[in-house]
C-alpha positions as CSV (number, residue, x, y, z in Angstrom):
1,M,-19.4,16.3,-6.1
2,P,-16.0,15.6,-7.7
3,A,-14.9,12.0,-8.3
4,P,-12.8,10.5,-5.5
5,V,-9.1,9.9,-6.0
6,A,-7.1,6.7,-5.4
7,L,-3.3,7.0,-5.3
8,I,-1.5,3.7,-5.7
9,L,2.2,3.7,-4.8
10,G,3.8,0.8,-6.6
11,A,2.0,0.1,-9.8
12,G,3.0,-3.6,-10.3
13,A,1.4,-5.8,-13.0
14,N,-0.4,-7.9,-10.4
15,V,-1.7,-6.2,-7.3
16,G,-1.2,-2.6,-8.4
17,Q,-2.9,-2.9,-11.7
18,A,-5.8,-5.0,-10.3
19,V,-6.4,-2.5,-7.5
20,A,-6.3,0.4,-10.0
21,R,-8.9,-1.3,-12.2
22,A,-11.2,-2.0,-9.3
23,F,-11.2,1.6,-8.0
24,A,-11.6,3.0,-11.5
25,A,-14.7,0.8,-11.9
26,K,-16.0,2.4,-8.7
27,G,-15.7,5.8,-10.2
28,Y,-12.3,6.9,-8.7
29,K,-9.7,8.9,-10.6
30,I,-6.5,6.9,-10.5
31,A,-2.8,7.9,-9.9
32,L,-0.2,5.2,-10.4
33,V,3.4,5.6,-9.1
34,A,6.2,3.5,-10.5
35,R,10.0,3.9,-11.0
36,S,9.5,4.2,-14.7
37,L,6.7,5.4,-16.9
38,P,5.2,2.7,-19.1
39,K,6.2,3.0,-22.8
40,E,3.0,1.2,-23.7
41,T,0.1,0.6,-21.4
42,S,-3.4,-0.8,-21.5
43,S,-4.4,1.5,-18.7
44,P,-7.2,4.0,-19.5
45,A,-5.9,7.3,-20.9
46,D,-7.1,9.2,-17.9
47,Y,-4.9,7.4,-15.4
48,L,-2.2,9.7,-14.1
49,H,1.2,8.0,-14.3
50,I,3.9,9.4,-12.0
51,R,7.5,8.4,-12.0
52,G,8.7,8.0,-8.5
53,D,11.4,6.1,-6.7
54,L,10.3,5.1,-3.2
55,A,13.8,4.3,-2.2
56,D,13.9,8.1,-1.8
57,P,11.5,9.1,1.0
58,S,12.0,12.8,0.2
59,S,10.2,12.3,-3.1
60,V,6.9,11.3,-1.5
61,A,5.7,14.9,-0.8
62,G,6.2,15.8,-4.4
63,I,4.1,12.8,-5.5
64,F,1.2,13.9,-3.3
65,A,1.6,17.5,-4.5
66,Q,1.3,16.4,-8.2
67,V,-1.7,14.2,-7.5
68,K,-3.4,17.1,-5.7
69,K,-2.7,19.5,-8.6
70,E,-3.8,17.2,-11.4
71,L,-6.5,15.1,-9.8
72,G,-7.4,16.4,-6.4
73,L,-6.7,15.2,-2.9
74,P,-6.5,11.4,-2.6
75,N,-9.3,9.7,-0.7
76,V,-7.6,6.3,-0.8
77,V,-3.9,5.7,-0.6
78,V,-2.5,2.2,-1.3
79,Y,1.1,1.6,-0.6
80,N,1.9,-1.4,-2.7
81,A,5.7,-1.0,-3.3
82,A,8.0,-3.6,-1.7
83,A,11.7,-4.5,-1.8
84,G,13.8,-7.5,-0.8
85,R,15.8,-10.4,-2.2
86,P,17.1,-13.6,-0.8
87,A,20.4,-13.5,1.1
88,A,22.7,-16.2,2.6
89,D,21.9,-15.0,6.2
90,P,20.1,-12.2,7.9
91,F,23.2,-9.9,7.8
92,A,24.5,-10.7,4.3
93,M,23.0,-7.7,2.6
94,P,25.3,-4.8,2.2
95,L,24.4,-1.9,4.4
96,N,23.5,0.5,1.6
97,D,21.2,-2.1,0.1
98,F,19.6,-2.6,3.5
99,V,19.0,1.1,3.9
100,S,17.4,1.3,0.5
101,T,15.2,-1.8,1.2
102,L,14.1,-0.2,4.5
103,H,13.3,3.0,2.8
104,I,10.9,1.3,0.4
105,N,9.3,-1.0,3.0
106,T,9.0,1.5,5.8
107,T,10.5,5.0,5.6
108,S,8.6,6.0,2.5
109,V,5.5,4.4,4.0
110,Y,5.9,6.7,6.9
111,A,6.3,9.6,4.6
112,A,3.2,8.6,2.6
113,A,1.1,8.1,5.7
114,K,2.0,11.6,6.9
115,E,1.0,13.1,3.5
116,A,-2.2,10.9,3.5
117,V,-3.3,12.1,6.9
118,A,-2.8,15.7,5.8
119,A,-4.8,15.1,2.7
120,F,-7.6,13.3,4.5
121,S,-8.0,16.2,6.9
122,E,-8.9,18.5,3.9
123,T,-11.4,16.2,2.3
124,S,-15.1,16.0,3.2
125,T,-14.9,12.2,3.4
126,P,-12.2,10.7,5.7
127,G,-9.8,8.6,3.8
128,V,-8.3,5.1,3.8
129,F,-4.6,4.1,3.9
130,I,-3.8,0.5,3.0
131,F,-0.4,-1.2,3.0
132,T,0.2,-4.3,1.1
133,G,2.0,-6.6,3.6
134,N,2.6,-10.3,4.1
135,I,3.0,-12.7,6.9
136,T,6.6,-11.5,7.7
137,N,5.3,-9.1,10.4
138,T,4.5,-12.2,12.5
139,K,6.6,-14.9,10.8
140,P,9.9,-13.6,9.5
141,I,11.6,-15.3,6.6
142,P,15.3,-15.7,7.6
143,V,16.6,-15.5,4.0
144,M,14.5,-12.3,3.5
145,A,15.3,-10.7,6.9
146,P,15.6,-7.1,5.6
147,M,12.2,-7.2,4.0
148,S,10.8,-9.0,7.1
149,A,12.2,-6.2,9.3
150,G,10.6,-3.5,7.1
151,K,7.2,-5.1,7.0
152,S,7.2,-5.6,10.8
153,A,8.1,-2.0,11.3
154,T,5.3,-0.8,9.0
155,A,2.8,-3.1,10.8
156,A,3.7,-1.3,14.0
157,L,3.1,2.1,12.4
158,I,-0.3,1.0,11.0
159,Q,-1.3,-0.4,14.4
160,S,-0.1,2.7,16.2
161,A,-2.1,4.9,13.8
162,V,-5.3,3.0,14.6
163,E,-4.8,2.8,18.3
164,S,-3.7,6.4,18.7
165,A,-7.2,7.7,18.0
166,K,-5.6,10.9,16.6
167,F,-7.1,10.7,13.1
168,P,-10.9,10.7,13.5
169,G,-12.6,8.9,10.6
170,A,-9.4,7.9,8.8
171,R,-8.8,4.2,8.5
172,F,-5.5,2.3,8.3
173,Y,-4.8,-1.3,7.3
174,Y,-2.0,-3.8,6.9
175,A,-3.2,-6.4,4.3
176,D,-1.8,-10.0,4.3
177,E,-3.2,-12.6,1.8
178,R,-3.2,-16.1,3.2
179,K,-4.2,-19.5,1.9
180,A,-7.4,-21.1,3.4
181,D,-5.4,-22.9,6.1
182,G,-3.8,-19.7,7.2
183,S,-0.4,-20.4,5.6
184,P,1.2,-17.5,3.6
185,A,0.3,-16.9,0.0
186,Y,4.0,-16.0,-0.8
187,G,4.5,-15.9,-4.6
188,A,0.9,-16.9,-5.3
189,I,-0.7,-13.6,-4.2
190,D,-3.8,-12.8,-6.2
191,G,-4.2,-9.2,-7.5
192,E,-8.0,-9.5,-7.9
193,A,-8.4,-10.7,-4.3
194,H,-6.5,-7.7,-3.1
195,A,-8.6,-5.4,-5.3
196,E,-11.8,-6.9,-3.8
197,L,-10.6,-6.5,-0.3
198,Y,-9.3,-3.0,-0.8
199,T,-12.4,-1.6,-2.4
200,S,-14.5,-3.2,0.4
201,L,-12.3,-1.5,3.0
202,A,-12.7,1.8,1.2
203,R,-16.5,1.4,1.2
204,S,-16.7,0.9,5.0
205,S,-17.1,4.1,7.0
206,T,-15.7,2.5,10.2
207,Q,-12.3,1.1,11.1
208,G,-12.1,-2.7,10.9
209,P,-9.2,-4.9,12.3
210,W,-6.0,-3.1,11.3
211,L,-4.4,-6.5,10.4
212,Q,-6.4,-7.6,7.4
213,T,-5.5,-11.3,6.9
214,F,-7.6,-12.4,4.0
215,V,-8.3,-15.4,1.7
216,K,-9.1,-15.3,-2.0
217,G,-12.8,-15.8,-2.5
218,V,-13.5,-15.3,1.2
219,G,-12.2,-11.9,2.2
220,Y,-11.1,-11.0,5.8
221,K,-10.5,-14.0,8.0
222,A,-8.8,-13.8,11.4
223,F,-6.1,-16.5,11.9
């Protein structure tokens, strides 16, 4: 049986790299997508690095096609890209920037989920789609309103995918790291905690709660 494939869209130094290492340790072939290819990298030589700008949703299909050609169909898709910056008020961001932010936080997620569902339908083992979210789907941050809007929209997509029952065996999750008291992790998110949660979700053959609020060292915890 060929090794399973994990595609990570948004290969940041914290969560993205930690998740890649964790899945690689489980025997997965790894594809990492980022806006620029690393000039120097400590990643294993057999990682597939793909240049991709998720501000362009039309580029997502090509990313999946390249992964399929070079590694095989993905069994796990992690959408870890995010965009947003503080603004003076919820409507201060120029419209073009808002559109770009929404593409990265939602529209390209939609495109990736469509491609993932198609890929999962061709594999012998149903796959897992995980979105790296945060608390803003339930508690918006006024100075980060465009990002909050995108995360909320994507949370609705993930919930809809789970509740539609149209994708037998496939699992969909919105992950949100919290502190032990349930408050948001914000800038203190822990890559290794994400990696532990994501690999555990991939191991499970059944759909768990679509909203995966979790705590470092504890795992899933409903708040």
